[in-house]
ChimeraX commands (.cxc) that place a marker at each C-alpha (Angstrom):
marker #1 position -8.82,30.75,13.75 radius 0.5
marker #1 position -11.36,28.87,15.47 radius 0.5
marker #1 position -10.66,25.55,17.40 radius 0.5
marker #1 position -10.99,22.48,15.21 radius 0.5
marker #1 position -14.37,21.01,14.51 radius 0.5
marker #1 position -15.31,17.46,12.89 radius 0.5
marker #1 position -18.46,16.29,11.42 radius 0.5
marker #1 position -19.96,13.71,8.89 radius 0.5
marker #1 position -20.42,15.47,5.56 radius 0.5
marker #1 position -21.51,14.87,2.08 radius 0.5
marker #1 position -19.54,16.78,-0.79 radius 0.5
marker #1 position -21.87,18.73,-3.10 radius 0.5
marker #1 position -19.19,20.14,-5.38 radius 0.5
marker #1 position -15.56,21.33,-5.86 radius 0.5
marker #1 position -13.51,23.23,-8.13 radius 0.5
marker #1 position -9.92,24.00,-8.62 radius 0.5
marker #1 position -8.61,27.10,-6.92 radius 0.5
marker #1 position -4.89,27.98,-8.23 radius 0.5
marker #1 position -2.35,25.50,-8.71 radius 0.5
marker #1 position -2.91,23.18,-5.83 radius 0.5
marker #1 position -5.70,24.27,-4.02 radius 0.5
marker #1 position -9.34,23.54,-4.03 radius 0.5
marker #1 position -12.70,25.16,-2.95 radius 0.5
marker #1 position -15.34,22.43,-1.55 radius 0.5
marker #1 position -18.86,23.08,-0.79 radius 0.5
marker #1 position -20.00,20.20,1.40 radius 0.5
marker #1 position -23.25,19.55,3.53 radius 0.5
marker #1 position -22.36,18.38,7.11 radius 0.5
marker #1 position -24.61,16.59,9.78 radius 0.5
marker #1 position -23.89,19.15,12.46 radius 0.5
marker #1 position -23.16,22.59,10.85 radius 0.5
marker #1 position -25.16,22.77,7.69 radius 0.5
marker #1 position -23.88,23.63,4.54 radius 0.5
marker #1 position -20.20,24.94,4.20 radius 0.5
marker #1 position -17.64,26.15,1.65 radius 0.5
marker #1 position -14.44,25.86,2.46 radius 0.5
marker #1 position -10.76,25.89,0.90 radius 0.5
marker #1 position -8.68,22.77,0.87 radius 0.5
marker #1 position -4.80,23.78,0.68 radius 0.5
marker #1 position -2.78,21.53,-1.27 radius 0.5
marker #1 position -5.57,19.16,-1.89 radius 0.5
marker #1 position -4.63,18.24,-5.85 radius 0.5
marker #1 position -1.31,17.03,-4.48 radius 0.5
marker #1 position -2.55,15.68,-0.99 radius 0.5
marker #1 position -2.19,11.90,-0.74 radius 0.5
marker #1 position -3.02,11.80,2.95 radius 0.5
marker #1 position -5.16,14.65,4.07 radius 0.5
marker #1 position -7.73,14.54,1.00 radius 0.5
marker #1 position -6.98,11.29,-0.84 radius 0.5
marker #1 position -10.32,10.37,-2.70 radius 0.5
marker #1 position -12.42,12.58,-0.32 radius 0.5
marker #1 position -13.49,15.68,-2.50 radius 0.5
marker #1 position -15.49,14.19,-5.69 radius 0.5
marker #1 position -19.31,14.95,-5.53 radius 0.5
marker #1 position -21.46,12.27,-3.58 radius 0.5
marker #1 position -18.40,11.40,-1.47 radius 0.5
marker #1 position -19.41,10.83,2.26 radius 0.5
marker #1 position -16.41,11.99,4.34 radius 0.5
marker #1 position -15.61,12.98,8.02 radius 0.5
marker #1 position -14.26,16.43,7.66 radius 0.5
marker #1 position -12.07,18.16,10.09 radius 0.5
marker #1 position -12.22,22.18,9.58 radius 0.5
marker #1 position -11.62,25.39,11.26 radius 0.5
marker #1 position -13.77,28.59,10.98 radius 0.5
marker #1 position -11.87,31.66,10.15 radius 0.5
marker #1 position -13.52,34.65,12.03 radius 0.5
marker #1 position -14.74,37.22,9.31 radius 0.5
marker #1 position -13.91,35.04,6.39 radius 0.5
marker #1 position -16.43,33.64,4.03 radius 0.5
marker #1 position -14.50,30.10,3.75 radius 0.5
marker #1 position -13.84,27.67,6.36 radius 0.5
marker #1 position -10.31,26.14,6.33 radius 0.5
marker #1 position -10.20,22.29,5.85 radius 0.5
marker #1 position -7.77,20.35,7.48 radius 0.5
marker #1 position -8.35,17.01,6.53 radius 0.5
marker #1 position -11.20,14.55,5.59 radius 0.5
marker #1 position -11.41,10.83,6.25 radius 0.5
marker #1 position -13.12,8.81,3.52 radius 0.5
marker #1 position -16.47,7.14,4.82 radius 0.5
marker #1 position -17.94,6.16,1.32 radius 0.5
marker #1 position -16.59,6.66,-1.89 radius 0.5
marker #1 position -18.61,8.14,-4.91 radius 0.5
marker #1 position -17.91,5.08,-7.36 radius 0.5
marker #1 position -21.40,3.38,-7.15 radius 0.5
marker #1 position -22.85,6.66,-8.56 radius 0.5
marker #1 position -20.41,7.00,-11.57 radius 0.5
marker #1 position -22.90,4.99,-13.93 radius 0.5
marker #1 position -24.27,7.76,-16.18 radius 0.5
marker #1 position -27.97,7.53,-15.09 radius 0.5
marker #1 position -27.22,7.60,-11.46 radius 0.5
marker #1 position -24.76,10.14,-11.98 radius 0.5
marker #1 position -27.36,12.58,-13.78 radius 0.5
marker #1 position -29.85,11.70,-11.03 radius 0.5
marker #1 position -27.45,12.02,-8.16 radius 0.5
marker #1 position -26.25,15.40,-9.21 radius 0.5
marker #1 position -30.01,16.50,-9.58 radius 0.5
marker #1 position -30.40,15.53,-5.78 radius 0.5
marker #1 position -26.90,17.41,-4.87 radius 0.5
marker #1 position -28.02,20.63,-6.82 radius 0.5
marker #1 position -31.31,20.88,-5.23 radius 0.5
marker #1 position -29.99,20.57,-1.79 radius 0.5
marker #1 position -27.28,23.05,-2.52 radius 0.5
marker #1 position -29.60,25.48,-3.82 radius 0.5
marker #1 position -32.38,25.13,-0.99 radius 0.5
marker #1 position -29.78,25.46,1.57 radius 0.5
marker #1 position -28.15,28.20,3.13 radius 0.5
marker #1 position -24.43,28.33,4.37 radius 0.5
marker #1 position -23.95,27.52,8.05 radius 0.5
marker #1 position -27.53,27.01,8.84 radius 0.5
marker #1 position -27.83,23.69,10.31 radius 0.5
marker #1 position -30.12,21.36,8.54 radius 0.5
marker #1 position -29.94,17.91,9.97 radius 0.5
marker #1 position -33.23,16.60,8.16 radius 0.5
marker #1 position -31.80,17.62,5.01 radius 0.5
marker #1 position -28.30,15.71,5.58 radius 0.5
marker #1 position -30.16,12.73,6.41 radius 0.5
marker #1 position -32.62,12.92,3.68 radius 0.5
marker #1 position -29.68,13.26,1.01 radius 0.5
marker #1 position -27.62,10.41,2.68 radius 0.5
marker #1 position -30.76,8.18,2.50 radius 0.5
marker #1 position -31.51,9.04,-1.08 radius 0.5
marker #1 position -27.84,8.75,-2.19 radius 0.5
marker #1 position -27.94,5.17,-0.51 radius 0.5
marker #1 position -30.94,4.23,-2.14 radius 0.5
marker #1 position -29.82,5.40,-5.55 radius 0.5
marker #1 position -26.66,3.30,-5.50 radius 0.5
marker #1 position -29.08,0.26,-4.73 radius 0.5
marker #1 position -31.81,0.99,-7.74 radius 0.5
marker #1 position -32.91,3.35,-10.38 radius 0.5
marker #1 position -34.34,6.86,-9.84 radius 0.5
marker #1 position -38.16,6.18,-10.39 radius 0.5
marker #1 position -40.55,8.75,-10.72 radius 0.5
marker #1 position -42.27,8.25,-7.21 radius 0.5
marker #1 position -38.83,8.13,-5.69 radius 0.5
marker #1 position -37.82,11.64,-7.26 radius 0.5
marker #1 position -41.21,12.78,-6.15 radius 0.5
marker #1 position -40.80,11.75,-2.69 radius 0.5
marker #1 position -37.32,13.20,-2.32 radius 0.5
marker #1 position -38.49,16.64,-3.71 radius 0.5
marker #1 position -41.50,16.88,-1.50 radius 0.5
marker #1 position -39.53,16.02,1.82 radius 0.5
marker #1 position -36.89,18.74,0.60 radius 0.5
marker #1 position -39.51,21.09,0.26 radius 0.5
marker #1 position -41.07,20.34,3.59 radius 0.5
marker #1 position -37.62,20.37,5.42 radius 0.5
marker #1 position -36.73,23.94,3.54 radius 0.5
marker #1 position -40.02,25.45,4.76 radius 0.5
marker #1 position -41.96,25.30,1.50 radius 0.5
marker #1 position -44.20,22.36,2.32 radius 0.5
marker #1 position -46.77,22.55,-0.54 radius 0.5
marker #1 position -50.42,22.19,0.02 radius 0.5
marker #1 position -51.92,20.04,-2.46 radius 0.5
marker #1 position -55.08,18.64,-1.00 radius 0.5
marker #1 position -57.33,21.58,-1.04 radius 0.5
marker #1 position -58.04,24.95,-2.76 radius 0.5
marker #1 position -56.25,27.34,-1.06 radius 0.5
marker #1 position -59.15,29.96,-1.22 radius 0.5
marker #1 position -62.21,27.92,-0.38 radius 0.5
marker #1 position -60.40,25.03,1.50 radius 0.5
marker #1 position -62.58,22.53,-0.42 radius 0.5
marker #1 position -61.04,19.17,-1.22 radius 0.5
marker #1 position -59.18,18.94,-4.89 radius 0.5
marker #1 position -58.40,15.51,-4.59 radius 0.5
marker #1 position -61.22,14.21,-6.57 radius 0.5
marker #1 position -62.29,17.33,-8.26 radius 0.5
marker #1 position -62.49,18.33,-12.13 radius 0.5
marker #1 position -60.97,21.67,-13.23 radius 0.5
marker #1 position -58.02,21.91,-10.76 radius 0.5
marker #1 position -55.08,24.50,-11.42 radius 0.5
marker #1 position -51.60,25.37,-10.24 radius 0.5
marker #1 position -51.05,28.83,-9.64 radius 0.5
marker #1 position -47.44,29.08,-10.85 radius 0.5
marker #1 position -46.75,32.43,-9.27 radius 0.5
marker #1 position -47.95,31.54,-5.51 radius 0.5
marker #1 position -47.40,27.67,-5.89 radius 0.5
marker #1 position -51.09,26.95,-4.63 radius 0.5
marker #1 position -53.84,24.99,-5.71 radius 0.5
marker #1 position -57.22,26.67,-6.95 radius 0.5
marker #1 position -60.18,24.93,-7.67 radius 0.5
marker #1 position -62.35,25.84,-10.73 radius 0.5
marker #1 position -64.87,28.28,-8.70 radius 0.5
marker #1 position -62.16,30.03,-7.06 radius 0.5
marker #1 position -60.08,30.70,-10.43 radius 0.5
marker #1 position -59.53,34.15,-11.75 radius 0.5
marker #1 position -58.97,35.15,-15.47 radius 0.5
marker #1 position -55.63,37.35,-14.46 radius 0.5
marker #1 position -54.01,34.41,-12.87 radius 0.5
marker #1 position -51.16,32.12,-14.33 radius 0.5
marker #1 position -52.47,28.83,-14.12 radius 0.5
marker #1 position -51.79,25.37,-15.31 radius 0.5
marker #1 position -54.35,22.59,-15.15 radius 0.5
marker #1 position -53.56,19.69,-12.66 radius 0.5
marker #1 position -55.65,16.42,-12.57 radius 0.5
marker #1 position -57.18,15.47,-8.99 radius 0.5
marker #1 position -55.74,12.43,-9.79 radius 0.5
marker #1 position -52.10,13.60,-9.78 radius 0.5
marker #1 position -52.69,15.78,-6.52 radius 0.5
marker #1 position -53.93,12.61,-4.85 radius 0.5
marker #1 position -51.18,10.69,-5.80 radius 0.5
marker #1 position -48.59,13.32,-4.70 radius 0.5
marker #1 position -50.41,13.75,-1.38 radius 0.5
marker #1 position -50.30,10.01,-0.50 radius 0.5
marker #1 position -46.58,10.38,-1.28 radius 0.5
marker #1 position -45.86,12.62,1.59 radius 0.5
marker #1 position -45.80,9.69,3.98 radius 0.5
marker #1 position -44.02,7.37,1.85 radius 0.5
marker #1 position -40.18,6.55,2.69 radius 0.5
marker #1 position -37.57,6.82,0.05 radius 0.5
marker #1 position -37.11,3.10,0.24 radius 0.5
marker #1 position -40.87,2.49,-0.35 radius 0.5
marker #1 position -41.34,4.58,-3.18 radius 0.5
marker #1 position -39.83,2.32,-5.58 radius 0.5
marker #1 position -42.83,-0.02,-5.24 radius 0.5
marker #1 position -45.24,2.97,-6.29 radius 0.5
marker #1 position -46.22,2.96,-9.91 radius 0.5
marker #1 position -47.85,5.87,-11.63 radius 0.5
marker #1 position -49.51,5.98,-15.06 radius 0.5
marker #1 position -47.40,7.61,-17.52 radius 0.5
marker #1 position -49.82,10.69,-17.58 radius 0.5
marker #1 position -49.70,11.01,-13.76 radius 0.5
marker #1 position -45.89,10.60,-13.73 radius 0.5
marker #1 position -45.63,13.46,-16.28 radius 0.5
marker #1 position -47.87,15.70,-14.62 radius 0.5
marker #1 position -46.66,15.25,-11.14 radius 0.5
marker #1 position -42.89,15.94,-12.51 radius 0.5
marker #1 position -44.23,19.37,-14.16 radius 0.5
marker #1 position -46.12,20.41,-10.89 radius 0.5
marker #1 position -43.01,19.83,-8.59 radius 0.5
marker #1 position -40.96,21.43,-11.07 radius 0.5
marker #1 position -42.89,24.50,-11.11 radius 0.5
marker #1 position -42.93,24.35,-7.23 radius 0.5
marker #1 position -39.29,24.01,-7.21 radius 0.5
marker #1 position -38.82,26.78,-9.46 radius 0.5
marker #1 position -40.10,29.28,-7.19 radius 0.5
marker #1 position -37.39,28.89,-4.92 radius 0.5
marker #1 position -34.64,28.09,-6.93 radius 0.5
marker #1 position -32.07,30.94,-7.45 radius 0.5
marker #1 position -30.84,29.35,-10.72 radius 0.5
marker #1 position -31.55,26.78,-13.26 radius 0.5
marker #1 position -30.20,23.38,-12.49 radius 0.5
marker #1 position -27.56,21.90,-14.82 radius 0.5
marker #1 position -28.31,18.55,-14.09 radius 0.5
marker #1 position -31.61,18.86,-15.64 radius 0.5
marker #1 position -30.03,19.20,-19.00 radius 0.5
marker #1 position -27.97,16.11,-18.47 radius 0.5
marker #1 position -31.20,14.27,-17.51 radius 0.5
marker #1 position -32.91,15.55,-20.56 radius 0.5
marker #1 position -30.04,14.27,-22.85 radius 0.5
marker #1 position -29.75,10.92,-21.34 radius 0.5
marker #1 position -33.50,10.56,-21.76 radius 0.5
marker #1 position -33.49,11.60,-25.41 radius 0.5
marker #1 position -30.61,9.09,-26.15 radius 0.5
marker #1 position -32.75,6.27,-24.95 radius 0.5
marker link #1:1,2 radius 0.2
marker link #1:2,3 radius 0.2
marker link #1:3,4 radius 0.2
marker link #1:4,5 radius 0.2
marker link #1:5,6 radius 0.2
marker link #1:6,7 radius 0.2
marker link #1:7,8 radius 0.2
marker link #1:8,9 radius 0.2
marker link #1:9,10 radius 0.2
marker link #1:10,11 radius 0.2
marker link #1:11,12 radius 0.2
marker link #1:12,13 radius 0.2
marker link #1:13,14 radius 0.2
marker link #1:14,15 radius 0.2
marker link #1:15,16 radius 0.2
marker link #1:16,17 radius 0.2
marker link #1:17,18 radius 0.2
marker link #1:18,19 radius 0.2
marker link #1:19,20 radius 0.2
marker link #1:20,21 radius 0.2
marker link #1:21,22 radius 0.2
marker link #1:22,23 radius 0.2
marker link #1:23,24 radius 0.2
marker link #1:24,25 radius 0.2
marker link #1:25,26 radius 0.2
marker link #1:26,27 radius 0.2
marker link #1:27,28 radius 0.2
marker link #1:28,29 radius 0.2
marker link #1:29,30 radius 0.2
marker link #1:30,31 radius 0.2
marker link #1:31,32 radius 0.2
marker link #1:32,33 radius 0.2
marker link #1:33,34 radius 0.2
marker link #1:34,35 radius 0.2
marker link #1:35,36 radius 0.2
marker link #1:36,37 radius 0.2
marker link #1:37,38 radius 0.2
marker link #1:38,39 radius 0.2
marker link #1:39,40 radius 0.2
marker link #1:40,41 radius 0.2
marker link #1:41,42 radius 0.2
marker link #1:42,43 radius 0.2
marker link #1:43,44 radius 0.2
marker link #1:44,45 radius 0.2
marker link #1:45,46 radius 0.2
marker link #1:46,47 radius 0.2
marker link #1:47,48 radius 0.2
marker link #1:48,49 radius 0.2
marker link #1:49,50 radius 0.2
marker link #1:50,51 radius 0.2
marker link #1:51,52 radius 0.2
marker link #1:52,53 radius 0.2
marker link #1:53,54 radius 0.2
marker link #1:54,55 radius 0.2
marker link #1:55,56 radius 0.2
marker link #1:56,57 radius 0.2
marker link #1:57,58 radius 0.2
marker link #1:58,59 radius 0.2
marker link #1:59,60 radius 0.2
marker link #1:60,61 radius 0.2
marker link #1:61,62 radius 0.2
marker link #1:62,63 radius 0.2
marker link #1:63,64 radius 0.2
marker link #1:64,65 radius 0.2
marker link #1:65,66 radius 0.2
marker link #1:66,67 radius 0.2
marker link #1:67,68 radius 0.2
marker link #1:68,69 radius 0.2
marker link #1:69,70 radius 0.2
marker link #1:70,71 radius 0.2
marker link #1:71,72 radius 0.2
marker link #1:72,73 radius 0.2
marker link #1:73,74 radius 0.2
marker link #1:74,75 radius 0.2
marker link #1:75,76 radius 0.2
marker link #1:76,77 radius 0.2
marker link #1:77,78 radius 0.2
marker link #1:78,79 radius 0.2
marker link #1:79,80 radius 0.2
marker link #1:80,81 radius 0.2
marker link #1:81,82 radius 0.2
marker link #1:82,83 radius 0.2
marker link #1:83,84 radius 0.2
marker link #1:84,85 radius 0.2
marker link #1:85,86 radius 0.2
marker link #1:86,87 radius 0.2
marker link #1:87,88 radius 0.2
marker link #1:88,89 radius 0.2
marker link #1:89,90 radius 0.2
marker link #1:90,91 radius 0.2
marker link #1:91,92 radius 0.2
marker link #1:92,93 radius 0.2
marker link #1:93,94 radius 0.2
marker link #1:94,95 radius 0.2
marker link #1:95,96 radius 0.2
marker link #1:96,97 radius 0.2
marker link #1:97,98 radius 0.2
marker link #1:98,99 radius 0.2
marker link #1:99,100 radius 0.2
marker link #1:100,101 radius 0.2
marker link #1:101,102 radius 0.2
marker link #1:102,103 radius 0.2
marker link #1:103,104 radius 0.2
marker link #1:104,105 radius 0.2
marker link #1:105,106 radius 0.2
marker link #1:106,107 radius 0.2
marker link #1:107,108 radius 0.2
marker link #1:108,109 radius 0.2
marker link #1:109,110 radius 0.2
marker link #1:110,111 radius 0.2
marker link #1:111,112 radius 0.2
marker link #1:112,113 radius 0.2
marker link #1:113,114 radius 0.2
marker link #1:114,115 radius 0.2
marker link #1:115,116 radius 0.2
marker link #1:116,117 radius 0.2
marker link #1:117,118 radius 0.2
marker link #1:118,119 radius 0.2
marker link #1:119,120 radius 0.2
marker link #1:120,121 radius 0.2
marker link #1:121,122 radius 0.2
marker link #1:122,123 radius 0.2
marker link #1:123,124 radius 0.2
marker link #1:124,125 radius 0.2
marker link #1:125,126 radius 0.2
marker link #1:126,127 radius 0.2
marker link #1:127,128 radius 0.2
marker link #1:128,129 radius 0.2
marker link #1:129,130 radius 0.2
marker link #1:130,131 radius 0.2
marker link #1:131,132 radius 0.2
marker link #1:132,133 radius 0.2
marker link #1:133,134 radius 0.2
marker link #1:134,135 radius 0.2
marker link #1:135,136 radius 0.2
marker link #1:136,137 radius 0.2
marker link #1:137,138 radius 0.2
marker link #1:138,139 radius 0.2
marker link #1:139,140 radius 0.2
marker link #1:140,141 radius 0.2
marker link #1:141,142 radius 0.2
marker link #1:142,143 radius 0.2
marker link #1:143,144 radius 0.2
marker link #1:144,145 radius 0.2
marker link #1:145,146 radius 0.2
marker link #1:146,147 radius 0.2
marker link #1:147,148 radius 0.2
marker link #1:148,149 radius 0.2
marker link #1:149,150 radius 0.2
marker link #1:150,151 radius 0.2
marker link #1:151,152 radius 0.2
marker link #1:152,153 radius 0.2
marker link #1:153,154 radius 0.2
marker link #1:154,155 radius 0.2
marker link #1:155,156 radius 0.2
marker link #1:156,157 radius 0.2
marker link #1:157,158 radius 0.2
marker link #1:158,159 radius 0.2
marker link #1:159,160 radius 0.2
marker link #1:160,161 radius 0.2
marker link #1:161,162 radius 0.2
marker link #1:162,163 radius 0.2
marker link #1:163,164 radius 0.2
marker link #1:164,165 radius 0.2
marker link #1:165,166 radius 0.2
marker link #1:166,167 radius 0.2
marker link #1:167,168 radius 0.2
marker link #1:168,169 radius 0.2
marker link #1:169,170 radius 0.2
marker link #1:170,171 radius 0.2
marker link #1:171,172 radius 0.2
marker link #1:172,173 radius 0.2
marker link #1:173,174 radius 0.2
marker link #1:174,175 radius 0.2
marker link #1:175,176 radius 0.2
marker link #1:176,177 radius 0.2
marker link #1:177,178 radius 0.2
marker link #1:178,179 radius 0.2
marker link #1:179,180 radius 0.2
marker link #1:180,181 radius 0.2
marker link #1:181,182 radius 0.2
marker link #1:182,183 radius 0.2
marker link #1:183,184 radius 0.2
marker link #1:184,185 radius 0.2
marker link #1:185,186 radius 0.2
marker link #1:186,187 radius 0.2
marker link #1:187,188 radius 0.2
marker link #1:188,189 radius 0.2
marker link #1:189,190 radius 0.2
marker link #1:190,191 radius 0.2
marker link #1:191,192 radius 0.2
marker link #1:192,193 radius 0.2
marker link #1:193,194 radius 0.2
marker link #1:194,195 radius 0.2
marker link #1:195,196 radius 0.2
marker link #1:196,197 radius 0.2
marker link #1:197,198 radius 0.2
marker link #1:198,199 radius 0.2
marker link #1:199,200 radius 0.2
marker link #1:200,201 radius 0.2
marker link #1:201,202 radius 0.2
marker link #1:202,203 radius 0.2
marker link #1:203,204 radius 0.2
marker link #1:204,205 radius 0.2
marker link #1:205,206 radius 0.2
marker link #1:206,207 radius 0.2
marker link #1:207,208 radius 0.2
marker link #1:208,209 radius 0.2
marker link #1:209,210 radius 0.2
marker link #1:210,211 radius 0.2
marker link #1:211,212 radius 0.2
marker link #1:212,213 radius 0.2
marker link #1:213,214 radius 0.2
marker link #1:214,215 radius 0.2
marker link #1:215,216 radius 0.2
marker link #1:216,217 radius 0.2
marker link #1:217,218 radius 0.2
marker link #1:218,219 radius 0.2
marker link #1:219,220 radius 0.2
marker link #1:220,221 radius 0.2
marker link #1:221,222 radius 0.2
marker link #1:222,223 radius 0.2
marker link #1:223,224 radius 0.2
marker link #1:224,225 radius 0.2
marker link #1:225,226 radius 0.2
marker link #1:226,227 radius 0.2
marker link #1:227,228 radius 0.2
marker link #1:228,229 radius 0.2
marker link #1:229,230 radius 0.2
marker link #1:230,231 radius 0.2
marker link #1:231,232 radius 0.2
marker link #1:232,233 radius 0.2
marker link #1:233,234 radius 0.2
marker link #1:234,235 radius 0.2
marker link #1:235,236 radius 0.2
marker link #1:236,237 radius 0.2
marker link #1:237,238 radius 0.2
marker link #1:238,239 radius 0.2
marker link #1:239,240 radius 0.2
marker link #1:240,241 radius 0.2
marker link #1:241,242 radius 0.2
marker link #1:242,243 radius 0.2
marker link #1:243,244 radius 0.2
marker link #1:244,245 radius 0.2
marker link #1:245,246 radius 0.2
marker link #1:246,247 radius 0.2
marker link #1:247,248 radius 0.2
marker link #1:248,249 radius 0.2
marker link #1:249,250 radius 0.2
marker link #1:250,251 radius 0.2
marker link #1:251,252 radius 0.2
marker link #1:252,253 radius 0.2
view
C-alpha cells in the first residue's frame, strides 16, 4: 500500500458495503475524483463521524493500493457539514450539481478547476436559490473545464454570428450551432433563438455569485435550459436521477 495522502475533498456519493463498511466517491482538490473503501465507517465515532454524506466537505486521509480500483480511506476530518443543503429544493439542485461533476470527471484525473467550481457552487447554493442563470453558469463552466466548451456565438460552418440571426438551430448530434443558410434536411435540429444564444454567451464571463442578478424571460430561461440539456446529454454516460427529483418538486409547486 502506498504512503498516506491528504487532500480536501467533497463527498459525491456513498453506499453501504457489507455490515460495517462504505464505498465512497469523493472529489479531491489535488488528486481528482477517487472512490475508496471506508472500513468500519458505519460504526466509527472518530475516523468518519458525520463525514461521508453527500455535499460534505472534508479533509480526507487515504492510501492508494497498487493494482486496486479502490483507495483505502484512513479517516476524514469534517470541514463543512451538509446540513445547510437538507432543505428539499437545495438538496435536489445540489444533487444535480454533484451528479454532473461525477459523470463528467474521470477517476484519478486531477481537476482542480472543477473542484473549485463545485466548492463555490455549493457555497452559493447554501446562501440562496438555484436560479436559472446560476445553473446555466455552472453548466457552461463545467463543460469548459471538461473540455467540451460549446461555441454558441457563430455558425459552425460559415462562422457568421448568430446572436441576432433569425432561424438558428442546434445540431443535437454534434452539439453545434447552425444558421438557417447552412442547415441540411438530414440533420437532427432544434430551433434556438438568437436572443437565447446571446444570453448564454454573456454568461460565460459571469461568476456564480453574480449570476443571481441576471434575470431571463420565461421563454429564454426555458430554451436555455433545453439547449444546455442537449449539450450535456452528449457527454453523460447515463441519465441524471436528480432531474426527476427536481421535476417532482416543480410539479408540486
